[in-house]
KOLMIVEX-810519 format. One record per residue (C-alpha): residue number from 1; x, y, z. Coordinates in Angstrom, 3 decimals. Layout:
<node num="NUM" x="X" y="Y" z="Z"/>
...
% end
This chain:
<node num="1" x="-38.786" y="-32.049" z="53.257"/>
<node num="2" x="-43.103" y="-32.445" z="53.082"/>
<node num="3" x="-44.458" y="-33.996" z="49.915"/>
<node num="4" x="-46.074" y="-30.654" z="49.274"/>
<node num="5" x="-42.787" y="-28.768" z="49.296"/>
<node num="6" x="-41.873" y="-32.140" z="46.704"/>
<node num="7" x="-44.754" y="-31.512" z="44.416"/>
<node num="8" x="-44.325" y="-28.136" z="44.280"/>
<node num="9" x="-40.454" y="-28.038" z="43.771"/>
<node num="10" x="-41.365" y="-30.414" z="40.830"/>
<node num="11" x="-43.683" y="-28.061" z="39.641"/>
<node num="12" x="-41.117" y="-25.050" z="39.583"/>
<node num="13" x="-38.436" y="-27.248" z="37.949"/>
<node num="14" x="-40.638" y="-28.603" z="35.135"/>
<node num="15" x="-41.605" y="-24.868" z="34.631"/>
<node num="16" x="-37.741" y="-23.810" z="34.112"/>
<node num="17" x="-37.581" y="-26.400" z="32.020"/>
<node num="18" x="-40.463" y="-25.339" z="29.771"/>
<node num="19" x="-39.151" y="-21.770" z="29.582"/>
<node num="20" x="-35.715" y="-23.337" z="28.482"/>
<node num="21" x="-37.426" y="-25.080" z="25.996"/>
<node num="22" x="-39.445" y="-22.059" z="24.855"/>
<node num="23" x="-36.522" y="-19.629" z="25.015"/>
<node num="24" x="-34.005" y="-22.929" z="23.060"/>
<node num="25" x="-37.172" y="-22.622" z="20.716"/>
<node num="26" x="-37.543" y="-19.204" z="20.021"/>
<node num="27" x="-33.606" y="-18.851" z="19.628"/>
<node num="28" x="-33.849" y="-21.707" z="17.063"/>
<node num="29" x="-36.429" y="-19.894" z="15.019"/>
<node num="30" x="-34.509" y="-16.813" z="15.200"/>
<node num="31" x="-31.461" y="-18.405" z="13.623"/>
<node num="32" x="-34.194" y="-20.000" z="11.078"/>
<node num="33" x="-34.974" y="-16.420" z="10.183"/>
<node num="34" x="-31.464" y="-14.761" z="10.032"/>
<node num="35" x="-29.760" y="-18.150" z="8.192"/>
<node num="36" x="-32.537" y="-17.333" z="5.943"/>
<node num="37" x="-32.067" y="-13.457" z="5.654"/>
<node num="38" x="-27.846" y="-13.955" z="5.077"/>
<node num="39" x="-26.926" y="-13.936" z="2.021"/>
<node num="40" x="-26.789" y="-17.337" z="0.118"/>
<node num="41" x="-23.439" y="-18.378" z="-1.844"/>
<node num="42" x="-24.924" y="-17.786" z="-4.958"/>
<node num="43" x="-27.322" y="-16.251" z="-7.220"/>
<node num="44" x="-27.018" y="-12.467" z="-7.768"/>
<node num="45" x="-24.715" y="-11.989" z="-4.747"/>
<node num="46" x="-22.010" y="-14.428" z="-6.467"/>
<node num="47" x="-22.645" y="-12.711" z="-9.348"/>
<node num="48" x="-21.705" y="-9.509" z="-7.588"/>
<node num="49" x="-18.796" y="-11.196" z="-6.165"/>
<node num="50" x="-17.389" y="-12.470" z="-9.601"/>
<node num="51" x="-18.357" y="-9.049" z="-11.386"/>
<node num="52" x="-16.166" y="-7.237" z="-9.021"/>
<node num="53" x="-12.973" y="-9.578" z="-9.264"/>
<node num="54" x="-13.165" y="-9.003" z="-13.274"/>
<node num="55" x="-13.505" y="-5.627" z="-13.283"/>
<node num="56" x="-10.545" y="-5.299" z="-10.966"/>
<node num="57" x="-8.659" y="-7.904" z="-13.114"/>
<node num="58" x="-9.076" y="-6.143" z="-16.282"/>
<node num="59" x="-8.768" y="-2.694" z="-14.737"/>
<node num="60" x="-5.613" y="-3.588" z="-13.478"/>
<node num="61" x="-4.560" y="-4.497" z="-16.947"/>
<node num="62" x="-5.703" y="-1.650" z="-18.334"/>
<node num="63" x="-4.176" y="0.573" z="-16.335"/>
<node num="64" x="-0.730" y="-1.469" z="-16.444"/>
<node num="65" x="-0.725" y="-2.427" z="-20.393"/>
<node num="66" x="-3.325" y="-0.841" z="-22.596"/>
<node num="67" x="-2.038" y="1.945" z="-25.165"/>
<node num="68" x="-5.857" y="3.003" z="-25.950"/>
<node num="69" x="-4.473" y="2.835" z="-29.848"/>
<node num="70" x="-1.821" y="5.733" z="-29.018"/>
<node num="71" x="1.061" y="4.206" z="-30.497"/>
<node num="72" x="-0.510" y="6.087" z="-34.239"/>
<node num="73" x="0.416" y="9.409" z="-32.221"/>
<node num="74" x="3.891" y="9.025" z="-29.855"/>
<node num="75" x="5.143" y="6.062" z="-33.120"/>
<node num="76" x="3.691" y="7.051" z="-36.045"/>
<node num="77" x="3.103" y="10.608" z="-36.036"/>
<node num="78" x="5.997" y="11.740" z="-33.685"/>
<node num="79" x="8.612" y="9.045" z="-34.509"/>
<node num="80" x="9.212" y="8.569" z="-30.716"/>
<node num="81" x="10.574" y="5.100" z="-30.713"/>
<node num="82" x="12.974" y="6.081" z="-33.569"/>
<node num="83" x="14.713" y="8.627" z="-31.320"/>
<node num="84" x="15.088" y="5.527" z="-28.407"/>
<node num="85" x="16.803" y="2.806" z="-31.229"/>
<node num="86" x="19.170" y="5.141" z="-32.480"/>
<node num="87" x="20.676" y="5.346" z="-35.644"/>
<node num="88" x="22.667" y="2.293" z="-34.927"/>
<node num="89" x="19.408" y="-0.011" z="-34.074"/>
<node num="90" x="17.919" y="1.840" z="-37.406"/>
<node num="91" x="16.545" y="4.650" z="-35.648"/>
<node num="92" x="17.784" y="8.092" z="-35.041"/>
<node num="93" x="20.652" y="10.242" z="-33.038"/>
<node num="94" x="22.430" y="8.931" z="-30.428"/>
<node num="95" x="19.660" y="7.028" z="-29.477"/>
<node num="96" x="18.372" y="6.412" z="-25.581"/>
<node num="97" x="20.434" y="3.805" z="-23.311"/>
<node num="98" x="18.691" y="2.545" z="-20.112"/>
<node num="99" x="20.594" y="4.991" z="-18.063"/>
<node num="100" x="19.480" y="7.607" z="-19.624"/>
<node num="101" x="16.265" y="6.356" z="-19.495"/>
<node num="102" x="16.592" y="5.523" z="-15.799"/>
<node num="103" x="17.633" y="9.134" z="-15.798"/>
<node num="104" x="14.468" y="11.022" z="-17.101"/>
<node num="105" x="12.666" y="9.199" z="-14.622"/>
<node num="106" x="11.228" y="6.012" z="-16.690"/>
<node num="107" x="11.557" y="2.916" z="-14.178"/>
<node num="108" x="12.365" y="-1.020" z="-15.014"/>
<node num="109" x="9.268" y="-3.752" z="-13.834"/>
<node num="110" x="11.595" y="-6.307" z="-12.370"/>
<node num="111" x="8.787" y="-8.967" z="-12.104"/>
<node num="112" x="8.858" y="-8.304" z="-16.014"/>
<node num="113" x="12.456" y="-9.381" z="-16.542"/>
<node num="114" x="13.718" y="-13.353" z="-17.050"/>
<node num="115" x="15.711" y="-14.501" z="-14.057"/>
<node num="116" x="18.374" y="-14.872" z="-16.089"/>
<node num="117" x="18.902" y="-10.933" z="-16.856"/>
<node num="118" x="18.549" y="-10.248" z="-13.531"/>
<node num="119" x="21.776" y="-12.125" z="-12.450"/>
<node num="120" x="23.117" y="-10.591" z="-15.938"/>
<node num="121" x="22.097" y="-7.294" z="-14.446"/>
<node num="122" x="23.529" y="-7.831" z="-10.640"/>
<node num="123" x="26.607" y="-9.190" z="-11.728"/>
<node num="124" x="27.664" y="-5.803" z="-13.727"/>
<node num="125" x="26.867" y="-7.968" z="-17.571"/>
<node num="126" x="24.456" y="-6.243" z="-19.483"/>
<node num="127" x="25.710" y="-2.623" z="-20.974"/>
<node num="128" x="23.328" y="-0.167" z="-19.561"/>
<node num="129" x="25.210" y="2.456" z="-22.062"/>
<node num="130" x="23.413" y="0.735" z="-25.357"/>
<node num="131" x="20.121" y="1.485" z="-26.546"/>
<node num="132" x="19.947" y="-2.130" z="-27.879"/>
<node num="133" x="19.093" y="-2.899" z="-23.888"/>
<node num="134" x="16.462" y="-0.428" z="-24.003"/>
<node num="135" x="14.824" y="-1.952" z="-26.884"/>
<node num="136" x="15.034" y="-5.535" z="-25.610"/>
<node num="137" x="13.914" y="-3.918" z="-22.001"/>
<node num="138" x="11.201" y="-2.405" z="-24.586"/>
<node num="139" x="10.163" y="-6.011" z="-26.407"/>
<node num="140" x="10.153" y="-7.890" z="-22.254"/>
<node num="141" x="7.133" y="-5.367" z="-21.881"/>
<node num="142" x="9.766" y="-4.560" z="-18.991"/>
<node num="143" x="9.569" y="0.042" z="-19.337"/>
<node num="144" x="6.643" y="0.542" z="-16.903"/>
<node num="145" x="3.842" y="2.688" z="-18.968"/>
<node num="146" x="5.756" y="1.823" z="-22.075"/>
<node num="147" x="5.030" y="-0.775" z="-25.046"/>
<node num="148" x="6.651" y="-1.219" z="-28.585"/>
<node num="149" x="5.233" y="-2.859" z="-31.251"/>
<node num="150" x="7.668" y="-5.238" z="-33.087"/>
<node num="151" x="7.363" y="-5.520" z="-37.283"/>
<node num="152" x="7.709" y="-9.369" z="-38.585"/>
<node num="153" x="11.559" y="-9.015" z="-38.304"/>
<node num="154" x="11.740" y="-8.052" z="-34.942"/>
<node num="155" x="12.069" y="-4.693" z="-35.016"/>
<node num="156" x="10.438" y="-1.722" z="-32.943"/>
<node num="157" x="7.731" y="0.071" z="-35.779"/>
<node num="158" x="6.168" y="1.957" z="-33.233"/>
<node num="159" x="5.364" y="2.723" z="-29.377"/>
<node num="160" x="2.400" y="3.542" z="-27.163"/>
<node num="161" x="2.044" y="4.449" z="-23.464"/>
<node num="162" x="-0.380" y="3.724" z="-20.968"/>
<node num="163" x="-1.829" y="4.640" z="-17.434"/>
<node num="164" x="1.388" y="3.673" z="-15.766"/>
<node num="165" x="3.642" y="6.152" z="-17.602"/>
<node num="166" x="2.779" y="8.462" z="-15.036"/>
<node num="167" x="0.624" y="6.907" z="-12.344"/>
<node num="168" x="2.787" y="4.293" z="-11.515"/>
<node num="169" x="6.500" y="3.858" z="-10.235"/>
<node num="170" x="8.636" y="1.145" z="-8.418"/>
<node num="171" x="9.733" y="0.163" z="-5.017"/>
<node num="172" x="13.629" y="0.288" z="-6.068"/>
<node num="173" x="13.832" y="-3.247" z="-4.991"/>
<node num="174" x="16.364" y="-4.359" z="-7.358"/>
<node num="175" x="17.988" y="-1.139" z="-8.251"/>
<node num="176" x="17.353" y="2.385" z="-8.671"/>
<node num="177" x="14.712" y="2.920" z="-10.805"/>
<node num="178" x="13.903" y="-1.375" z="-11.222"/>
<node num="179" x="11.731" y="-2.782" z="-8.731"/>
<node num="180" x="8.106" y="-4.056" z="-8.198"/>
<node num="181" x="5.055" y="-1.884" z="-10.144"/>
<node num="182" x="4.121" y="0.495" z="-7.530"/>
<node num="183" x="0.337" y="1.565" z="-8.952"/>
<node num="184" x="-1.241" y="4.945" z="-8.498"/>
<node num="185" x="2.248" y="6.381" z="-7.328"/>
<node num="186" x="2.617" y="9.550" z="-9.286"/>
<node num="187" x="6.398" y="9.049" z="-10.725"/>
<node num="188" x="8.148" y="12.679" z="-9.728"/>
<node num="189" x="10.647" y="11.478" z="-11.272"/>
<node num="190" x="9.161" y="10.961" z="-14.406"/>
<node num="191" x="10.318" y="14.076" z="-17.006"/>
<node num="192" x="7.624" y="14.044" z="-19.420"/>
<node num="193" x="9.044" y="17.119" z="-21.366"/>
<node num="194" x="12.359" y="15.648" z="-21.963"/>
<node num="195" x="10.994" y="12.765" z="-23.476"/>
<node num="196" x="8.970" y="14.636" z="-25.417"/>
<node num="197" x="11.540" y="17.009" z="-27.021"/>
<node num="198" x="13.255" y="13.458" z="-28.468"/>
<node num="199" x="10.170" y="12.912" z="-30.557"/>
<node num="200" x="12.432" y="13.308" z="-34.424"/>
<node num="201" x="8.686" y="15.137" z="-35.545"/>
<node num="202" x="6.896" y="17.898" z="-33.410"/>
<node num="203" x="5.147" y="18.608" z="-36.616"/>
<node num="204" x="2.029" y="17.540" z="-34.285"/>
<node num="205" x="2.717" y="20.247" z="-31.594"/>
<node num="206" x="3.522" y="22.756" z="-33.993"/>
<node num="207" x="0.984" y="22.652" z="-35.932"/>
<node num="208" x="-1.724" y="22.617" z="-33.304"/>
<node num="209" x="0.324" y="25.815" z="-31.285"/>
<node num="210" x="1.165" y="27.574" z="-33.951"/>
<node num="211" x="4.842" y="28.221" z="-32.950"/>
<node num="212" x="7.929" y="26.126" z="-34.441"/>
<node num="213" x="9.846" y="23.136" z="-32.995"/>
<node num="214" x="12.937" y="25.562" z="-31.444"/>
<node num="215" x="9.856" y="26.958" z="-29.296"/>
<node num="216" x="8.020" y="23.651" z="-28.386"/>
<node num="217" x="11.236" y="22.222" z="-26.814"/>
<node num="218" x="12.140" y="25.822" z="-24.891"/>
<node num="219" x="8.579" y="25.025" z="-23.517"/>
<node num="220" x="9.331" y="21.352" z="-22.508"/>
<node num="221" x="12.262" y="21.981" z="-21.324"/>
<node num="222" x="10.533" y="24.072" z="-18.589"/>
<node num="223" x="8.630" y="21.419" z="-16.832"/>
<node num="224" x="11.358" y="19.447" z="-15.054"/>
<node num="225" x="10.439" y="16.415" z="-13.589"/>
<node num="226" x="7.903" y="15.392" z="-12.153"/>
<node num="227" x="5.585" y="18.358" z="-14.122"/>
<node num="228" x="3.394" y="18.131" z="-17.407"/>
<node num="229" x="1.368" y="20.321" z="-18.638"/>
<node num="230" x="-2.955" y="19.520" z="-19.560"/>
<node num="231" x="-4.223" y="22.367" z="-20.887"/>
<node num="232" x="-1.475" y="23.856" z="-22.887"/>
<node num="233" x="-2.957" y="21.683" z="-25.266"/>
<node num="234" x="-6.611" y="23.217" z="-25.107"/>
<node num="235" x="-5.522" y="27.381" z="-23.960"/>
<node num="236" x="-1.751" y="27.351" z="-25.101"/>
<node num="237" x="-0.622" y="29.102" z="-22.500"/>
<node num="238" x="2.887" y="28.200" z="-22.005"/>
<node num="239" x="3.933" y="29.423" z="-19.573"/>
<node num="240" x="3.015" y="31.648" z="-16.213"/>
<node num="241" x="2.170" y="35.666" z="-16.593"/>
<node num="242" x="5.131" y="35.664" z="-14.311"/>
<node num="243" x="7.247" y="33.892" z="-17.326"/>
<node num="244" x="7.385" y="30.515" z="-14.671"/>
<node num="245" x="6.567" y="26.975" z="-16.197"/>
<node num="246" x="2.512" y="26.245" z="-16.307"/>
<node num="247" x="2.615" y="23.162" z="-15.969"/>
<node num="248" x="1.392" y="20.620" z="-12.971"/>
<node num="249" x="3.117" y="18.197" z="-10.513"/>
<node num="250" x="1.883" y="15.189" z="-11.338"/>
<node num="251" x="-1.041" y="13.963" z="-8.879"/>
<node num="252" x="-1.528" y="9.813" z="-7.053"/>
<node num="253" x="-4.090" y="7.944" z="-8.701"/>
<node num="254" x="-4.393" y="6.394" z="-5.272"/>
<node num="255" x="-6.932" y="6.323" z="-2.200"/>
<node num="256" x="-9.495" y="8.084" z="-4.647"/>
<node num="257" x="-12.308" y="5.933" z="-3.151"/>
<node num="258" x="-15.280" y="7.918" z="-2.070"/>
<node num="259" x="-13.389" y="11.210" z="-3.801"/>
<node num="260" x="-15.719" y="13.574" z="-5.689"/>
<node num="261" x="-13.560" y="15.885" z="-7.983"/>
<node num="262" x="-10.128" y="14.934" z="-9.090"/>
<node num="263" x="-6.707" y="16.413" z="-9.948"/>
<node num="264" x="-5.943" y="19.824" z="-9.075"/>
<node num="265" x="-8.340" y="21.912" z="-10.208"/>
<node num="266" x="-10.967" y="19.199" z="-9.895"/>
<node num="267" x="-12.820" y="20.361" z="-13.049"/>
<node num="268" x="-13.865" y="16.800" z="-13.571"/>
<node num="269" x="-14.040" y="13.219" z="-12.250"/>
<node num="270" x="-11.782" y="10.038" z="-12.160"/>
<node num="271" x="-13.164" y="8.674" z="-15.158"/>
<node num="272" x="-13.728" y="12.422" z="-17.145"/>
<node num="273" x="-10.076" y="12.189" z="-16.151"/>
<node num="274" x="-9.460" y="9.025" z="-17.726"/>
<node num="275" x="-11.143" y="10.131" z="-20.759"/>
<node num="276" x="-9.696" y="13.139" z="-21.185"/>
<node num="277" x="-5.749" y="12.185" z="-20.765"/>
<node num="278" x="-6.795" y="8.586" z="-22.825"/>
<node num="279" x="-8.365" y="10.647" z="-25.852"/>
<node num="280" x="-6.540" y="13.959" z="-25.927"/>
<node num="281" x="-3.175" y="13.661" z="-23.814"/>
<node num="282" x="-2.115" y="10.355" z="-24.337"/>
<node num="283" x="-3.963" y="10.620" z="-27.994"/>
<node num="284" x="-5.547" y="7.369" z="-27.887"/>
<node num="285" x="-8.050" y="6.634" z="-29.836"/>
<node num="286" x="-11.081" y="7.726" z="-27.934"/>
<node num="287" x="-13.747" y="9.565" z="-26.980"/>
<node num="288" x="-14.238" y="12.317" z="-25.304"/>
<node num="289" x="-16.821" y="15.630" z="-24.841"/>
<node num="290" x="-16.672" y="18.458" z="-23.275"/>
<node num="291" x="-18.926" y="21.599" z="-24.410"/>
<node num="292" x="-16.773" y="23.464" z="-21.885"/>
<node num="293" x="-13.925" y="23.027" z="-23.680"/>
<node num="294" x="-15.338" y="24.433" z="-26.833"/>
<node num="295" x="-15.254" y="28.591" z="-25.432"/>
<node num="296" x="-12.998" y="30.050" z="-27.747"/>
<node num="297" x="-12.271" y="32.341" z="-25.465"/>
<node num="298" x="-10.690" y="30.286" z="-22.731"/>
<node num="299" x="-9.391" y="27.509" z="-24.845"/>
<node num="300" x="-8.967" y="28.531" z="-28.091"/>
<node num="301" x="-7.091" y="25.869" z="-29.204"/>
<node num="302" x="-9.383" y="23.367" z="-28.044"/>
<node num="303" x="-11.771" y="25.116" z="-29.603"/>
<node num="304" x="-10.167" y="25.101" z="-33.053"/>
<node num="305" x="-8.398" y="21.773" z="-32.611"/>
<node num="306" x="-12.295" y="20.080" z="-32.048"/>
<node num="307" x="-10.396" y="17.989" z="-29.106"/>
<node num="308" x="-13.362" y="18.854" z="-26.844"/>
<node num="309" x="-15.480" y="16.813" z="-29.030"/>
<node num="310" x="-12.875" y="13.945" z="-29.768"/>
<node num="311" x="-14.139" y="10.777" z="-31.477"/>
<node num="312" x="-11.486" y="8.515" z="-31.752"/>
<node num="313" x="-12.243" y="6.039" z="-34.146"/>
<node num="314" x="-12.128" y="2.999" z="-33.308"/>
<node num="315" x="-12.970" y="4.064" z="-29.882"/>
<node num="316" x="-10.946" y="2.037" z="-27.825"/>
<node num="317" x="-10.957" y="3.635" z="-24.700"/>
<node num="318" x="-14.570" y="4.376" z="-23.663"/>
<node num="319" x="-15.404" y="0.332" z="-23.290"/>
<node num="320" x="-12.606" y="0.357" z="-20.652"/>
<node num="321" x="-13.580" y="3.030" z="-19.044"/>
<node num="322" x="-15.635" y="1.806" z="-16.312"/>
<node num="323" x="-12.884" y="-1.352" z="-15.284"/>
<node num="324" x="-10.444" y="1.209" z="-15.201"/>
<node num="325" x="-12.730" y="3.340" z="-12.805"/>
<node num="326" x="-12.870" y="0.373" z="-10.296"/>
<node num="327" x="-9.208" y="-0.735" z="-9.995"/>
<node num="328" x="-8.070" y="2.858" z="-9.573"/>
<node num="329" x="-10.660" y="3.147" z="-6.742"/>
<node num="330" x="-9.409" y="-0.068" z="-5.659"/>
<node num="331" x="-5.865" y="1.331" z="-4.583"/>
<node num="332" x="-5.687" y="2.325" z="-1.209"/>
<node num="333" x="-3.485" y="5.504" z="-0.178"/>
<node num="334" x="0.079" y="3.662" z="1.477"/>
<node num="335" x="0.480" y="3.249" z="5.033"/>
<node num="336" x="3.393" y="5.277" z="5.628"/>
<node num="337" x="6.518" y="2.827" z="6.827"/>
<node num="338" x="7.706" y="2.555" z="10.155"/>
<node num="339" x="10.013" y="5.188" z="11.504"/>
<node num="340" x="9.341" y="7.848" z="8.848"/>
<node num="341" x="7.704" y="9.359" z="11.947"/>
<node num="342" x="7.613" y="10.350" z="15.483"/>
<node num="343" x="4.464" y="8.422" z="17.147"/>
<node num="344" x="4.088" y="11.030" z="20.128"/>
<node num="345" x="4.251" y="14.018" z="17.541"/>
<node num="346" x="1.790" y="12.188" z="15.289"/>
<node num="347" x="-0.878" y="11.636" z="17.820"/>
<node num="348" x="0.123" y="15.738" z="18.590"/>
<node num="349" x="-0.396" y="16.918" z="15.472"/>
<node num="350" x="-3.914" y="14.692" z="14.872"/>
<node num="351" x="-5.078" y="17.054" z="17.618"/>
<node num="352" x="-4.132" y="20.274" z="15.974"/>
<node num="353" x="-5.151" y="18.953" z="12.327"/>
<node num="354" x="-8.546" y="18.358" z="14.050"/>
<node num="355" x="-9.138" y="21.415" z="16.546"/>
<node num="356" x="-6.753" y="24.118" z="16.577"/>
<node num="357" x="-5.121" y="24.458" z="13.303"/>
<node num="358" x="-8.773" y="23.813" z="11.359"/>
<node num="359" x="-7.312" y="21.256" z="8.558"/>
<node num="360" x="-9.935" y="19.200" z="9.409"/>
<node num="361" x="-12.345" y="21.457" z="7.880"/>
<node num="362" x="-11.709" y="20.978" z="4.405"/>
<node num="363" x="-9.085" y="17.851" z="4.754"/>
<node num="364" x="-12.185" y="15.918" z="6.625"/>
<node num="365" x="-10.576" y="12.503" z="7.835"/>
<node num="366" x="-11.054" y="9.765" z="6.244"/>
<node num="367" x="-11.063" y="11.078" z="2.854"/>
<node num="368" x="-9.043" y="14.553" z="3.717"/>
<node num="369" x="-10.924" y="16.244" z="1.161"/>
<node num="370" x="-14.637" y="17.057" z="1.523"/>
<node num="371" x="-17.383" y="14.946" z="0.627"/>
<node num="372" x="-19.127" y="16.447" z="-1.909"/>
<node num="373" x="-18.681" y="19.786" z="-4.066"/>
<node num="374" x="-14.736" y="19.709" z="-3.062"/>
<node num="375" x="-13.731" y="22.979" z="-4.394"/>
<node num="376" x="-12.282" y="26.746" z="-2.971"/>
<node num="377" x="-11.750" y="29.913" z="-4.539"/>
<node num="378" x="-8.194" y="31.274" z="-5.172"/>
<node num="379" x="-8.466" y="33.661" z="-2.614"/>
<node num="380" x="-9.277" y="30.782" z="0.135"/>
<node num="381" x="-6.518" y="29.138" z="-0.262"/>
<node num="382" x="-4.251" y="32.138" z="-0.438"/>
<node num="383" x="-2.895" y="31.544" z="-3.379"/>
<node num="384" x="-3.375" y="33.072" z="-7.054"/>
<node num="385" x="-5.898" y="32.312" z="-9.670"/>
<node num="386" x="-3.497" y="31.268" z="-12.827"/>
<node num="387" x="-4.087" y="27.987" z="-12.979"/>
<node num="388" x="-7.600" y="27.666" z="-11.751"/>
<node num="389" x="-8.143" y="29.749" z="-14.566"/>
<node num="390" x="-7.274" y="27.551" z="-16.870"/>
<node num="391" x="-10.285" y="25.524" z="-15.632"/>
<node num="392" x="-13.749" y="25.871" z="-16.409"/>
<node num="393" x="-14.155" y="25.685" z="-12.330"/>
<node num="394" x="-11.993" y="28.956" z="-11.530"/>
<node num="395" x="-11.763" y="26.934" z="-8.914"/>
<node num="396" x="-9.125" y="24.749" z="-7.011"/>
<node num="397" x="-9.551" y="21.177" z="-5.592"/>
<node num="398" x="-8.811" y="20.571" z="-1.784"/>
<node num="399" x="-6.524" y="17.432" z="-2.077"/>
<node num="400" x="-6.667" y="14.212" z="-0.169"/>
<node num="401" x="-4.240" y="13.731" z="1.823"/>
<node num="402" x="-3.554" y="10.690" z="2.585"/>
<node num="403" x="-0.042" y="8.504" z="1.355"/>
<node num="404" x="1.369" y="12.742" z="1.064"/>
<node num="405" x="4.283" y="11.100" z="2.017"/>
<node num="406" x="4.944" y="9.164" z="-0.954"/>
<node num="407" x="4.394" y="11.901" z="-3.148"/>
<node num="408" x="6.877" y="14.957" z="-1.371"/>
<node num="409" x="9.498" y="15.595" z="-4.120"/>
<node num="410" x="8.791" y="18.446" z="-6.337"/>
<node num="411" x="7.075" y="20.271" z="-3.475"/>
<node num="412" x="3.474" y="20.898" z="-2.363"/>
<node num="413" x="0.842" y="22.516" z="-4.021"/>
<node num="414" x="-0.423" y="22.028" z="-8.118"/>
<node num="415" x="2.440" y="23.740" z="-9.295"/>
<node num="416" x="5.377" y="22.843" z="-6.415"/>
<node num="417" x="5.597" y="26.872" z="-4.750"/>
<node num="418" x="5.763" y="24.888" z="-1.241"/>
<node num="419" x="8.791" y="22.952" z="-1.162"/>
<node num="420" x="8.329" y="21.506" z="2.082"/>
<node num="421" x="5.332" y="20.932" z="4.249"/>
<node num="422" x="7.043" y="23.762" z="6.731"/>
<node num="423" x="6.004" y="26.285" z="4.015"/>
<node num="424" x="2.883" y="24.919" z="3.735"/>
<node num="425" x="2.462" y="24.655" z="7.684"/>
<node num="426" x="3.691" y="28.313" z="7.493"/>
<node num="427" x="1.455" y="29.988" z="4.424"/>
<node num="428" x="-1.601" y="28.631" z="6.542"/>
<node num="429" x="-0.367" y="29.727" z="9.351"/>
<node num="430" x="-0.120" y="32.977" z="8.152"/>
<node num="431" x="-3.448" y="32.801" z="6.306"/>
<node num="432" x="-5.740" y="32.072" z="8.708"/>
<node num="433" x="-3.822" y="33.786" z="11.695"/>
<node num="434" x="-3.334" y="30.826" z="13.867"/>
<node num="435" x="-0.211" y="31.339" z="15.921"/>
<node num="436" x="1.085" y="28.118" z="16.121"/>
<node num="437" x="4.461" y="27.950" z="18.151"/>
<node num="438" x="7.573" y="26.170" z="16.306"/>
<node num="439" x="6.495" y="23.269" z="18.433"/>
<node num="440" x="2.998" y="22.486" z="17.153"/>
<node num="441" x="3.800" y="23.242" z="13.660"/>
<node num="442" x="6.720" y="20.576" z="13.704"/>
<node num="443" x="3.151" y="18.288" z="15.446"/>
<node num="444" x="1.245" y="18.964" z="12.677"/>
<node num="445" x="4.254" y="17.948" z="10.143"/>
<node num="446" x="4.869" y="14.666" z="11.893"/>
<node num="447" x="0.966" y="13.820" z="11.558"/>
<node num="448" x="1.272" y="14.717" z="7.602"/>
<node num="449" x="3.669" y="12.516" z="7.152"/>
<node num="450" x="2.031" y="9.482" z="8.856"/>
<node num="451" x="-1.655" y="9.775" z="7.222"/>
% end
């Protein structure tokens, strides 16, 4: 290689280094810009993070333990605590033993039990037939969704309920009905009607509905496990026109992030229903307003009682709605347990769900309801309009399907009219003239079980 070639090569090397240096310099500049634009650990971003954690913690506490002052109704008015305690413990009647409480669907939070008590329970050394044991569990705040209030002598003087009463259960990890909390899961074992009918004083209901106590108890007995009628105290419709019960299944309170309207007939959002239930169903002291429910023709009971414009004083509810809402939106739909469905059939069912079976038209993944105004006329889904007409919307909401496996007990649709998933699939197969084969129906069911 000659001198000219060496000089040219050297110049080429210097040029290459300069290009590399320029590229590195540009990269460093870009990195500096990106770094300056990235979210900082301090400032308002940190404030958002702190606020989110506070809302989550407060919302969980409210969901699990806040009565909103409902003890004034369940305890002081209905005197339900006296029926639970029984005559031997300063109450009335035989009392409610832990066995009876578990039989009507009440659950026990194992984490609230002292280790010594757990050992005694495991060894069978705790009398589960004694109402005094129920009182002891209440004082430990171990009964999910129920809080007892004691007087200065330690006797229970009142009782209140929380959101978790209907919308939490336990995993049965310690014993049937006893385990770790599962917030947001619908308690389809809970027999609300049977529990309320125990109250020594049903006058608040007889006065409201204009009937005698025997009639109130008859209506309460129609609901059965996992059902509640949240419109009875608004429209007074205790039974369907065909004579069947008018209650609806307790819905889950998980997987609601991104979902617009809540409950079966969708006449409000999640915070709407929290206010509605907290102030008018739990009978807490709070504010709830909806002029639609003041219509004396559709809601004669609410129009007369003024429930459409409830103004509890002091308001123990409104300030808690934001954190409660935040917590509920944080509860994910639980994943189906391994082995609870056939994976190969699940994949085939998914293709059917998204295509031939037309399910995804309304149950849009991953929300499994429509983004937006997720309501349909009764005729669109092929059912009668009774429950829809109890709503200001006169329609039914497209129910989110994620976590469906957790609430199969009691049937499907708002009133459990379809006993099995096959019944649901057959209904839509007929309504939409899908002409699905038996094998396709089975695959679709496996998908529904797994989402």
